[in-house]
C-alpha positions in Angstrom: 0.1 0.0 0.2 3.0 2.4 0.5 2.8 3.3 -3.8 -0.3 5.0 -3.0 -0.2 8.6 -2.4 3.2 8.1 -5.0 3.0 9.7 -9.0 2.6 7.7 -11.7 6.7 8.2 -12.4 7.6 7.2 -9.0 6.2 3.5 -8.6 8.2 0.6 -8.6 8.3 -1.1 -11.9 7.0 -3.1 -13.7 3.5 -2.3 -12.4 0.2 -3.0 -13.6 -1.6 0.6 -14.0 -5.2 1.3 -13.7 -6.9 4.2 -15.3 -9.3 4.3 -13.3 -11.2 7.5 -15.2 -10.6 5.8 -18.1 -12.0 2.2 -17.6 -15.3 4.2 -15.8 -15.4 5.7 -19.8 -15.0 2.6 -21.1 -17.6 1.0 -18.7 -20.1 3.8 -18.6 -19.7 3.7 -23.1 -21.0 -0.2 -22.8 -24.1 0.5 -20.7 -24.7 3.1 -23.4 -24.6 0.5 -26.3 -26.0 -2.1 -24.4 -29.6 -0.2 -23.6 -29.9 0.2 -27.8 -30.0 -3.9 -28.3 -32.1 -6.5 -27.3 -29.9 -8.2 -25.2 -28.3 -7.1 -21.3 -25.1 -7.4 -20.1 -23.1 -9.7 -18.2 -19.7 -8.8 -18.0 -16.7 -11.9 -17.9 -14.2 -10.9 -15.4 -11.7 -13.2 -16.5 -10.5 -10.2 -18.4 -9.7 -7.7 -14.9 -10.2 -10.4 -11.9 -10.8 -7.1 -9.9 -14.2 -7.3 -7.6 -14.2 -3.4 -7.6 -14.4 -3.6 -11.6 -17.2 -6.3 -11.2 -19.2 -3.7 -8.9 -19.0 -0.4 -10.8 -19.6 -2.6 -13.9 -22.8 -4.1 -12.2 -23.9 -0.4 -10.9 -23.7 0.8 -14.6 -26.8 -2.0 -15.2 -25.0 -5.4 -16.0 -27.4 -8.4 -15.0 -24.6 -10.3 -13.1 -21.0 -11.4 -14.1 -19.6 -14.1 -16.1 -16.4 -16.3 -15.0 -13.9 -18.8 -16.7 -13.3 -20.6 -13.2 -15.1 -21.7 -10.2 -11.9 -19.9 -8.1 -13.5 -16.3 -9.5 -16.6 -17.0 -9.4 -16.0 -18.0 -4.9 -14.2 -14.2 -5.5 -17.2 -12.8 -6.5 -19.8 -14.7 -4.9 -17.4 -13.6 -1.3 -17.7 -10.0 -2.8 -21.4 -10.1 -2.1 -21.9 -10.5 -5.9 -25.0 -13.0 -6.2 -25.7 -13.7 -9.8 -22.3 -15.8 -11.6 -22.1 -17.8 -14.9 -19.2 -20.0 -14.7 -19.2 -20.1 -18.5 -17.5 -23.0 -18.8 -17.7 -27.4 -17.6 -16.6 -27.7 -13.9 -16.4 -31.5 -13.7 -13.4 -31.8 -11.3 -14.8 -33.5 -8.0 -13.6 -31.0 -5.6 -14.8 -28.1 -7.7 -18.5 -29.3 -8.6 -18.9 -29.8 -4.8 -17.6 -25.6 -4.9 -20.2 -25.4 -7.5 -22.8 -26.7 -5.2 -21.3 -24.6 -1.8 -22.1 -21.4 -3.6 -25.1 -22.2 -4.9 -26.0 -21.9 -1.1 -25.0 -18.5 -1.0 -26.0 -16.9 -4.7 -27.7 -17.9 -7.8 -25.0 -19.7 -9.6 -24.9 -21.2 -13.6 -22.7 -23.7 -14.9 -22.1 -24.5 -18.6 -22.5 -28.2 -19.1 -22.2 -30.3 -22.7 -22.3 -33.9 -20.9 -24.7 -35.9 -19.5 -22.3 -37.4 -16.6 -21.3 -33.9 -15.5 -25.3 -32.6 -15.9 -26.1 -36.0 -13.0 -22.6 -35.4 -10.9 -23.7 -31.2 -10.8 -27.3 -32.3 -9.5 -25.9 -34.8 -7.1 -23.5 -32.3 -5.4 -26.3 -29.5 -4.9 -28.8 -32.4 -3.9 -26.4 -33.3 -0.8 -26.2 -29.9 -0.2 -30.4 -28.9 -0.7 -29.7 -26.3 -3.2 -30.0 -26.1 -7.5 -27.3 -25.2 -9.6 -28.4 -23.7 -12.6 -27.0 -24.7 -16.1 -26.8 -23.5 -19.6 -26.4 -26.0 -21.9 -23.3 -25.2 -24.0 -23.7 -25.5 -28.0 -20.6 -26.0 -30.6 -21.5 -22.8 -32.5 -18.8 -23.2 -34.5 -15.4 -22.6 -32.5 -14.6 -26.4 -32.4 -13.8 -26.4 -28.2 -16.5 -27.0 -26.3 -20.4 -27.6 -26.4 -22.9 -30.0 -28.2 -22.0 -31.1 -31.4 -25.5 -30.8 -32.7 -28.9 -28.8 -31.9 -30.4 -32.9 -31.2 -27.3 -33.4 -28.6 -28.5 -29.6 -27.2 -32.2 -30.8 -27.2 -31.4 -34.2 -25.7 -29.2 -32.8 -23.2 -31.8 -29.8 -21.8 -34.5 -32.8 -21.3 -32.1 -34.4 -19.2 -31.1 -31.3 -17.5 -34.8 -30.6 -17.3 -35.5 -34.2 -15.0 -32.0 -34.0 -13.0 -32.4 -33.2 -9.6 -30.5 -30.6 -7.2 -29.8 -28.9 -11.3 -32.4 -25.8 -13.0 -32.4 -25.5 -16.3 -31.7 -22.1 -16.9 -31.7 -21.8 -20.8 -28.5 -22.3 -23.6 -24.8 -20.5 -24.2 -22.7 -20.8 -27.6 -19.3 -18.6 -27.8 -18.8 -17.4 -31.1 -14.9 -17.3 -30.3 -13.9 -18.3 -33.9 -15.7 -15.1 -34.9 -14.6 -12.5 -32.7 -11.2 -11.6 -34.4 -12.2 -11.4 -37.9 -10.7 -8.3 -39.1 -13.2 -7.7 -42.0 -16.0 -6.3 -40.3 -18.5 -7.6 -43.0 -17.2 -10.9 -42.7 -17.5 -10.5 -38.3 -21.0 -9.6 -38.9 -21.9 -12.8 -41.6 -19.8 -15.4 -39.2 -21.3 -13.8 -36.0 -25.0 -14.1 -38.1 -24.4 -17.6 -38.6 -23.1 -18.7 -35.2 -26.3 -17.2 -33.6 -28.4 -18.7 -36.0 -27.8 -22.2 -35.0 -28.2 -21.2 -31.0 -31.3 -19.2 -31.3 -32.5 -21.8 -33.4 -31.3 -24.6 -31.1 -33.5 -22.4 -28.1 -36.7 -22.7 -30.1 -36.5 -26.2 -30.2 -35.8 -26.8 -26.4 -38.6 -24.2 -25.9 -40.7 -26.5 -27.9 -39.5 -30.1 -27.1 -38.3 -29.3 -23.2 -39.1 -26.6 -21.4 -39.3 -22.0 -21.8 -35.6 -21.0 -22.7 -35.1 -18.0 -20.1 -31.1 -17.1 -20.9 -29.4 -17.7 -24.5 -25.9 -16.3 -22.9 -23.1 -15.5 -26.4 -21.0 -12.5 -26.6 -17.5 -11.0 -26.9 -16.1 -7.9 -26.8 -15.2 -7.8 -30.8 -19.0 -9.4 -31.4 -21.1 -7.8 -28.4 -23.4 -5.4 -30.9 -23.7 -8.2 -33.5 -24.5 -10.6 -31.7 -26.6 -8.4 -28.7 -28.8 -7.8 -31.5 -30.1 -11.0 -32.8 -33.2 -11.8 -31.6 -33.5 -14.8 -29.1 -30.0 -13.5 -27.3 -30.8 -12.7 -24.1 -27.3 -11.7 -22.8 -23.5 -10.9 -24.2 -20.6 -11.9 -21.9 -18.3 -9.3 -23.1 -15.2 -8.7 -20.8 -11.9 -7.3 -22.4 -13.8 -3.8 -23.1 -13.0 -2.7 -19.2 -9.6 -2.5 -20.2 -8.8 -2.7 -23.7 -5.4 -4.0 -25.2 -3.6 -4.3 -28.3 -5.8 -7.0 -29.9 -9.5 -5.7 -29.3 -8.7 -2.2 -30.5 -9.0 -2.8 -34.2 -11.8 -5.3 -33.3 -14.2 -2.0 -31.7 -14.4 1.2 -31.3 -15.0 3.8 -28.3 -13.2 2.4 -25.8 -10.1 3.8 -24.2 -6.9 1.7 -23.2 -7.4 2.1 -19.4 -4.8 -0.4 -18.4 -1.1 -0.1 -19.0 2.5 -1.3 -17.3 5.0 0.9 -16.3 7.8 0.3 -17.6 11.8 2.1 -16.6 14.5 1.9 -19.3 17.0 0.1 -17.7 19.5 -0.1 -21.2 20.2 2.8 -24.0 22.9 2.0 -26.5 22.5 3.8 -29.7 18.7 3.4 -31.4 18.1 0.5 -29.0 16.4 1.1 -25.7 15.5 -1.5 -23.6 12.4 -1.7 -20.5 12.1 -3.6 -17.4 8.9 -5.6 -18.7 9.1 -8.8 -20.3 6.9 -11.8 -20.7 6.5 -11.9 -16.7 5.3 -8.7 -17.0 3.3 -8.3 -20.7 0.7 -10.2 -22.3 2.0 -10.7 -25.3 1.0 -14.3 -26.0 -1.2 -13.0 -29.0 0.2 -9.8 -30.0 2.9 -7.6 -28.6 3.3 -4.6 -26.8 2.4 -1.4 -28.7 5.5 0.4 -29.2 5.9 3.3 -27.0 6.5 5.9 -29.3 6.5 7.1 -33.4 9.4 6.0 -35.1 9.9 2.0 -32.5 9.7 -1.2 -33.9 10.2 -4.2 -31.3 13.2 -5.9 -31.3 12.7 -8.7 -28.6 10.6 -9.5 -25.4 12.4 -11.5 -23.4 11.4 -12.7 -19.7 12.3 -9.7 -17.9 13.4 -7.4 -20.6 11.6 -5.9 -24.1 13.7 -4.3 -26.4 12.6 -1.0 -29.0 14.8 0.0 -31.4 13.9 3.6 -33.0 14.5 4.8 -36.2 16.6 7.8 -37.1 19.7 8.8 -34.7 19.5 7.4 -31.2 16.6 6.8 -28.7 14.6 9.4 -27.3 15.1 7.6 -24.0 17.9 7.7 -21.7 18.2 5.2 -18.9 15.6 5.9 -16.0 13.0 7.2 -18.4 9.5 5.8 -18.0 7.1 4.5 -20.0 3.8 3.1 -20.0 3.2 0.4 -22.3 0.0 -0.6 -23.9 -0.4 -4.9 -23.1 -1.3 -6.7 -26.8 -3.6 -8.7 -24.8 -4.7 -7.6 -21.7 -6.5 -11.0 -19.8 -3.1 -13.0 -19.3 -1.1 -9.1 -18.6 -3.5 -9.1 -15.5 -3.1 -13.0 -14.5 0.7 -12.0 -13.8 0.0 -9.3 -11.5 -1.2 -9.5 -7.5 -2.5 -5.9 -8.1 -3.6 -2.8 -9.6 -2.3 0.3 -8.9 -5.2 2.6 -9.5 -4.3 5.7 -11.2 -6.2 9.2 -11.1 -5.1 12.4 -12.4 -1.1 10.3 -12.8 -1.6 9.4 -9.2 -2.1 6.4 -7.8 -5.4 6.6 -5.3 -5.4 2.8 -4.6 -4.3 -0.7 -4.7 -7.2 -3.0 -6.2 -6.3 -6.7 -6.0 -6.1 -9.5 -8.8 -8.2 -12.4 -7.4 -8.1 -15.7 -8.4 -5.0 -15.8 -10.6 -4.4 -19.4 -10.2 -7.8 -20.8 -10.3 -7.2 -23.2 -6.6 -10.8 -22.3 -4.9 
């Protein structure tokens, strides 16, 4: 906590910086744009892993939160957030038991695509006298998890409706294979095709089994497309709060709230090395943005990132500070234990990064 009150150019580096006014503006921007759509927002917190940011999203109209792990769900519930979707299959027995325990304290929904897993969730919940909500996941083209056919999804929904300890809530599909499509027209086309699979499956379930309350999908790169499709009730966009080099070309109107503070530790000619490498910058999908015009990435190692500058020498000296915009925010956040919350170039708070390692 000794970082609070320091100017950004005084903090120890590398440091994870959250520009609070920008994050708030991003949350407000999303709330405004979601209000124009037919779907609600259930933001995915795997990007920021922050209960404080989750609360700000809920205050701006989100209907609940989405998590990737049981650990994230527990952190949200422990913080008083009472409507959580775990958009993932939970199959490890101790994790199934943890989901049942959480269901005694909050409305918990889990994605399922397997009948045996459905039975295990129901048994764990029944043993505690609670119900776990489930969304049947349908593979809408990504080829990851999810029932592979609409027939399979309908059959699993029927099983869910008959399983004690389980409350069938609806369907889920993740169009991740569309979200990073660089061509906007092609992204619209592919996303609508994926959502047609999901919504038509929902209609079949409603006819054959029971009414469908939730149809959940969506990502930051597709939220306005997905959220405008009739029949989709929730979108799970999350990275918009922070933004990064990966998402910025896909969606406009959101600022870079997340940066990594770094210090120049070696300068020779046109080359500058900063003290933030792969252990500080999520570079798995894209490297950090160059810190200044004319710079190009030379390398990124464990503890260092190097840039070369055109012309005669670099515009930095040893000890100079920069703020690097990560290539990918979610993995960048996961490398740190806390955010330094910044306003007017001063650290005003420290917020924990929760559930980094997935244990519950």
